[in-house]
Backbone as JSON Lines, residues from 0, in Angstrom:
{"i":0,"aa":"X","n":[-154.68,33.91,-42.9],"ca":[-153.72,34.45,-41.9],"c":[-153.02,33.38,-40.88]}
{"i":1,"aa":"X","n":[-153.74,32.81,-40.48],"ca":[-153.28,31.92,-39.63],"c":[-152.44,31.3,-40.23]}
{"i":2,"aa":"X","n":[-152.39,30.53,-41.45],"ca":[-151.67,29.72,-42.15],"c":[-150.11,30.38,-42.27]}
{"i":3,"aa":"X","n":[-150.4,31.6,-42.53],"ca":[-148.93,32.25,-42.88],"c":[-148.37,32.42,-41.38]}
{"i":4,"aa":"X","n":[-149.16,32.72,-40.43],"ca":[-148.45,32.82,-38.96],"c":[-147.99,31.57,-38.74]}
{"i":5,"aa":"X","n":[-148.61,30.35,-38.95],"ca":[-147.91,28.96,-38.45],"c":[-146.84,28.92,-39.36]}
{"i":6,"aa":"X","n":[-146.75,29.3,-40.68],"ca":[-145.56,28.84,-41.66],"c":[-144.48,29.81,-40.79]}
{"i":7,"aa":"X","n":[-144.7,31.18,-40.56],"ca":[-143.52,31.73,-39.84],"c":[-142.96,31.14,-38.6]}
{"i":8,"aa":"X","n":[-144.03,30.72,-37.62],"ca":[-143.53,30.13,-36.46],"c":[-143.04,28.72,-36.75]}
{"i":9,"aa":"X","n":[-143.16,27.82,-37.81],"ca":[-142.44,26.87,-38.37],"c":[-141.29,27.06,-38.95]}
{"i":10,"aa":"X","n":[-141.24,28.14,-39.65],"ca":[-139.82,28.24,-40.41],"c":[-138.74,28.95,-38.98]}
{"i":11,"aa":"X","n":[-139.28,29.52,-38.19],"ca":[-138.43,29.97,-37.05],"c":[-137.81,28.63,-36.12]}
{"i":12,"aa":"X","n":[-138.77,27.53,-35.87],"ca":[-138.7,26.44,-35.04],"c":[-137.54,25.6,-35.93]}
{"i":13,"aa":"X","n":[-137.89,25.56,-37.16],"ca":[-136.87,24.64,-38.25],"c":[-135.57,25.15,-38.16]}
{"i":14,"aa":"X","n":[-135.49,26.48,-38.17],"ca":[-134.18,27.41,-38.29],"c":[-133.38,26.89,-36.86]}
{"i":15,"aa":"X","n":[-134.1,27.0,-35.89],"ca":[-133.48,26.68,-34.81],"c":[-133.15,25.06,-34.33]}
{"i":16,"aa":"X","n":[-133.91,24.12,-35.13],"ca":[-133.71,22.91,-35.19],"c":[-132.34,22.61,-35.84]}
{"i":17,"aa":"X","n":[-132.25,23.22,-37.11],"ca":[-131.0,23.08,-37.98],"c":[-129.88,23.81,-37.08]}
{"i":18,"aa":"X","n":[-130.16,24.93,-36.38],"ca":[-128.72,25.44,-35.61],"c":[-128.52,24.19,-34.59]}
{"i":19,"aa":"X","n":[-129.51,23.84,-33.78],"ca":[-129.36,22.51,-32.75],"c":[-128.27,21.6,-33.58]}
{"i":20,"aa":"X","n":[-128.86,20.99,-34.81],"ca":[-128.26,19.77,-35.06],"c":[-126.46,20.3,-35.7]}
{"i":21,"aa":"X","n":[-126.31,21.8,-36.04],"ca":[-125.22,22.18,-36.23],"c":[-124.38,21.95,-35.35]}
{"i":22,"aa":"X","n":[-124.65,22.74,-34.25],"ca":[-123.84,22.71,-33.08],"c":[-123.58,21.42,-32.68]}
{"i":23,"aa":"X","n":[-124.31,20.39,-32.52],"ca":[-124.11,19.08,-32.1],"c":[-123.05,18.28,-33.46]}
{"i":24,"aa":"X","n":[-123.17,18.68,-34.36],"ca":[-122.22,17.97,-35.21],"c":[-120.86,18.85,-35.58]}
{"i":25,"aa":"X","n":[-120.86,19.97,-35.51],"ca":[-119.84,20.94,-35.87],"c":[-119.39,21.53,-34.79]}
{"i":26,"aa":"X","n":[-120.25,22.24,-34.15],"ca":[-119.6,23.46,-33.15],"c":[-119.0,22.71,-31.93]}
{"i":27,"aa":"X","n":[-119.48,21.98,-31.38],"ca":[-119.1,21.39,-29.98],"c":[-117.94,20.61,-30.04]}
{"i":28,"aa":"X","n":[-117.67,19.72,-31.07],"ca":[-116.5,19.04,-30.87],"c":[-115.31,20.16,-31.19]}
{"i":29,"aa":"X","n":[-115.18,21.01,-31.67],"ca":[-114.1,22.01,-31.69],"c":[-114.03,22.85,-30.53]}
{"i":30,"aa":"X","n":[-115.04,23.03,-29.66],"ca":[-114.99,23.63,-28.43],"c":[-114.25,22.81,-27.34]}
{"i":31,"aa":"X","n":[-113.95,21.48,-27.47],"ca":[-113.5,20.53,-26.71],"c":[-111.82,20.7,-26.57]}
{"i":32,"aa":"X","n":[-111.33,21.28,-27.55],"ca":[-110.06,21.32,-27.39],"c":[-109.49,22.45,-26.46]}
{"i":33,"aa":"X","n":[-108.45,21.8,-25.39],"ca":[-108.19,22.72,-24.12],"c":[-106.76,22.73,-24.37]}
{"i":34,"aa":"X","n":[-106.0,23.62,-24.07],"ca":[-104.54,23.73,-23.78],"c":[-104.29,23.34,-22.27]}
{"i":35,"aa":"X","n":[-103.54,22.69,-22.17],"ca":[-103.31,21.89,-20.66],"c":[-102.3,22.59,-19.95]}
{"i":36,"aa":"X","n":[-101.11,23.51,-20.7],"ca":[-100.33,24.27,-19.83],"c":[-100.86,25.48,-19.58]}
{"i":37,"aa":"X","n":[-100.32,26.16,-18.7],"ca":[-100.48,27.67,-18.46],"c":[-99.18,28.42,-18.08]}
{"i":38,"aa":"X","n":[-98.99,29.6,-18.57],"ca":[-97.88,30.34,-18.44],"c":[-97.61,30.91,-16.88]}
{"i":39,"aa":"X","n":[-96.7,31.77,-16.9],"ca":[-96.4,32.06,-15.32],"c":[-97.64,33.23,-15.07]}
{"i":40,"aa":"X","n":[-98.18,33.73,-15.83],"ca":[-99.5,34.71,-15.77],"c":[-100.59,33.7,-15.43]}
{"i":41,"aa":"X","n":[-101.01,32.54,-15.65],"ca":[-102.09,31.44,-15.32],"c":[-102.81,31.65,-16.55]}
{"i":42,"aa":"X","n":[-102.31,32.01,-17.91],"ca":[-102.94,31.99,-18.88],"c":[-102.73,30.57,-19.79]}
{"i":43,"aa":"X","n":[-103.76,29.9,-20.18],"ca":[-103.66,28.86,-20.89],"c":[-102.9,29.05,-22.19]}
{"i":44,"aa":"X","n":[-101.68,27.93,-22.17],"ca":[-101.22,27.96,-23.72],"c":[-100.84,27.08,-24.45]}
{"i":45,"aa":"X","n":[-100.49,26.65,-25.43],"ca":[-100.09,25.63,-25.79],"c":[-99.01,25.01,-25.52]}
{"i":46,"aa":"X","n":[-98.66,23.36,-25.65],"ca":[-97.33,22.91,-24.99],"c":[-96.4,23.4,-26.22]}
{"i":47,"aa":"X","n":[-96.6,23.24,-27.45],"ca":[-95.56,23.35,-28.65],"c":[-96.17,24.03,-29.84]}
{"i":48,"aa":"X","n":[-95.61,24.12,-30.7],"ca":[-95.86,24.98,-31.73],"c":[-96.6,23.94,-32.69]}
{"i":49,"aa":"X","n":[-96.75,22.81,-32.74],"ca":[-97.46,21.83,-33.24],"c":[-99.03,21.62,-32.92]}
{"i":50,"aa":"X","n":[-99.16,21.93,-31.59],"ca":[-100.38,21.98,-30.89],"c":[-101.33,23.18,-31.24]}
{"i":51,"aa":"X","n":[-100.19,24.34,-31.31],"ca":[-100.95,25.58,-31.79],"c":[-101.26,25.56,-33.15]}
{"i":52,"aa":"X","n":[-100.38,24.98,-34.16],"ca":[-100.95,25.06,-35.5],"c":[-102.29,23.95,-35.52]}
{"i":53,"aa":"X","n":[-102.56,22.97,-34.76],"ca":[-103.37,22.06,-34.94],"c":[-104.72,23.1,-34.55]}
{"i":54,"aa":"X","n":[-104.65,23.81,-33.32],"ca":[-105.69,24.57,-32.94],"c":[-106.28,25.45,-33.76]}
{"i":55,"aa":"X","n":[-105.06,26.28,-34.39],"ca":[-105.39,27.12,-35.53],"c":[-106.15,26.73,-36.78]}
{"i":56,"aa":"X","n":[-105.91,25.13,-37.03],"ca":[-106.56,24.95,-38.06],"c":[-107.84,24.57,-37.87]}
{"i":57,"aa":"X","n":[-108.2,23.89,-36.7],"ca":[-109.47,23.84,-36.04],"c":[-110.35,24.99,-35.93]}
{"i":58,"aa":"X","n":[-109.67,26.07,-35.44],"ca":[-110.48,27.4,-35.15],"c":[-110.85,27.78,-36.77]}
{"i":59,"aa":"X","n":[-109.94,27.72,-37.7],"ca":[-110.12,28.38,-39.06],"c":[-111.43,27.53,-39.81]}
{"i":60,"aa":"X","n":[-111.15,26.35,-39.45],"ca":[-112.23,25.26,-39.85],"c":[-113.84,25.46,-39.52]}
{"i":61,"aa":"X","n":[-113.42,25.8,-38.44],"ca":[-114.76,26.14,-37.7],"c":[-115.5,27.6,-38.11]}
{"i":62,"aa":"X","n":[-114.8,28.45,-38.32],"ca":[-115.09,29.63,-38.76],"c":[-115.6,29.5,-40.36]}
{"i":63,"aa":"X","n":[-115.1,28.75,-41.09],"ca":[-115.59,28.58,-42.44],"c":[-116.69,28.0,-42.48]}
{"i":64,"aa":"X","n":[-117.03,26.7,-41.58],"ca":[-118.09,26.23,-41.41],"c":[-119.28,27.1,-41.05]}
{"i":65,"aa":"X","n":[-119.18,27.82,-40.17],"ca":[-119.87,28.68,-39.67],"c":[-120.55,29.89,-40.85]}
{"i":66,"aa":"X","n":[-119.71,30.33,-41.72],"ca":[-119.82,31.3,-42.38],"c":[-120.56,30.67,-43.51]}
{"i":67,"aa":"X","n":[-120.4,29.12,-43.84],"ca":[-121.2,28.63,-44.77],"c":[-122.49,27.89,-44.47]}
{"i":68,"aa":"X","n":[-122.62,27.74,-43.2],"ca":[-123.82,27.01,-42.8],"c":[-124.68,28.13,-41.78]}
{"i":69,"aa":"X","n":[-123.94,28.76,-41.36],"ca":[-124.81,29.49,-40.24],"c":[-125.71,30.85,-40.64]}
{"i":70,"aa":"X","n":[-125.01,31.03,-41.74],"ca":[-125.6,32.47,-42.42],"c":[-126.74,31.95,-42.94]}
{"i":71,"aa":"X","n":[-127.07,31.05,-43.81],"ca":[-128.36,30.67,-44.4],"c":[-129.28,30.16,-43.3]}
{"i":72,"aa":"X","n":[-128.74,29.79,-42.18],"ca":[-129.76,29.45,-41.22],"c":[-130.27,30.64,-40.63]}
{"i":73,"aa":"X","n":[-129.48,31.76,-40.17],"ca":[-129.75,33.2,-39.66],"c":[-130.82,33.76,-40.58]}
{"i":74,"aa":"X","n":[-130.52,33.71,-41.66],"ca":[-131.36,34.33,-42.99],"c":[-132.63,33.56,-42.99]}
{"i":75,"aa":"X","n":[-132.43,32.29,-42.81],"ca":[-134.09,31.48,-42.89],"c":[-134.69,31.97,-41.57]}
{"i":76,"aa":"X","n":[-134.12,31.79,-40.12],"ca":[-134.62,32.62,-39.05],"c":[-135.24,34.03,-39.32]}
{"i":77,"aa":"X","n":[-134.64,34.81,-39.81],"ca":[-134.97,36.13,-39.89],"c":[-136.25,36.12,-40.9]}
{"i":78,"aa":"X","n":[-136.44,35.51,-42.06],"ca":[-137.71,35.34,-42.71],"c":[-138.69,34.92,-42.02]}
{"i":79,"aa":"X","n":[-138.39,33.71,-41.41],"ca":[-139.7,33.45,-40.33],"c":[-140.04,34.31,-39.33]}
{"i":80,"aa":"X","n":[-139.25,35.26,-38.81],"ca":[-139.52,36.07,-38.12],"c":[-140.32,37.43,-38.32]}
{"i":81,"aa":"X","n":[-139.98,37.6,-39.84],"ca":[-140.74,38.61,-40.39],"c":[-141.91,38.36,-40.82]}
{"i":82,"aa":"X","n":[-142.3,36.96,-41.32],"ca":[-143.44,36.54,-41.49],"c":[-144.15,36.55,-40.21]}
{"i":83,"aa":"X","n":[-143.63,35.87,-39.44],"ca":[-144.65,35.95,-37.93],"c":[-144.89,37.06,-37.24]}
{"i":84,"aa":"X","n":[-144.22,38.24,-37.63],"ca":[-144.26,39.52,-36.92],"c":[-145.33,40.27,-37.86]}
{"i":85,"aa":"X","n":[-145.16,39.97,-38.93],"ca":[-146.04,40.75,-39.83],"c":[-147.53,40.27,-39.81]}
{"i":86,"aa":"X","n":[-147.78,38.87,-39.86],"ca":[-148.97,38.31,-39.43],"c":[-149.61,38.64,-38.29]}
{"i":87,"aa":"X","n":[-148.79,38.74,-37.15],"ca":[-149.51,39.1,-35.73],"c":[-149.68,40.76,-35.52]}
{"i":88,"aa":"X","n":[-149.01,41.4,-36.2],"ca":[-149.44,42.89,-36.14],"c":[-150.58,42.75,-37.33]}
{"i":89,"aa":"X","n":[-150.71,42.27,-38.28],"ca":[-151.92,42.5,-39.21],"c":[-153.13,41.97,-38.71]}
{"i":90,"aa":"X","n":[-153.11,40.85,-37.44],"ca":[-154.16,40.2,-36.92],"c":[-154.59,41.42,-35.73]}
{"i":91,"aa":"X","n":[-153.41,41.91,-35.29],"ca":[-153.65,42.78,-33.79],"c":[-154.45,44.11,-34.62]}
{"i":92,"aa":"X","n":[-154.1,44.92,-35.73],"ca":[-154.6,45.82,-36.37],"c":[-155.88,45.74,-36.93]}
{"i":93,"aa":"X","n":[-156.41,44.34,-37.24],"ca":[-157.92,43.94,-37.85],"c":[-158.72,44.06,-36.14]}
{"i":94,"aa":"X","n":[-158.41,44.03,-35.13],"ca":[-159.22,44.23,-34.06],"c":[-159.71,45.29,-34.01]}
């Protein structure tokens, strides 16, 4: 039972590490895109249409990468959590 508990904990830690690597390589570079102009209401806005189109391409690419890469990472984390919680509850009920 301790082995299953350790495997569940390891799967959760591994999925957290995968998420960290994903955010360093793919998530954070797309967060650096900032509009430098603001309109009369103080809302940040693109300088021109080309900048807006580039931003939309970056945003769509980030969403596709997120759905392709992050969904399996979340499933991996949930599997680890189920294994961890199941073995913890089984151990507590044995006492």
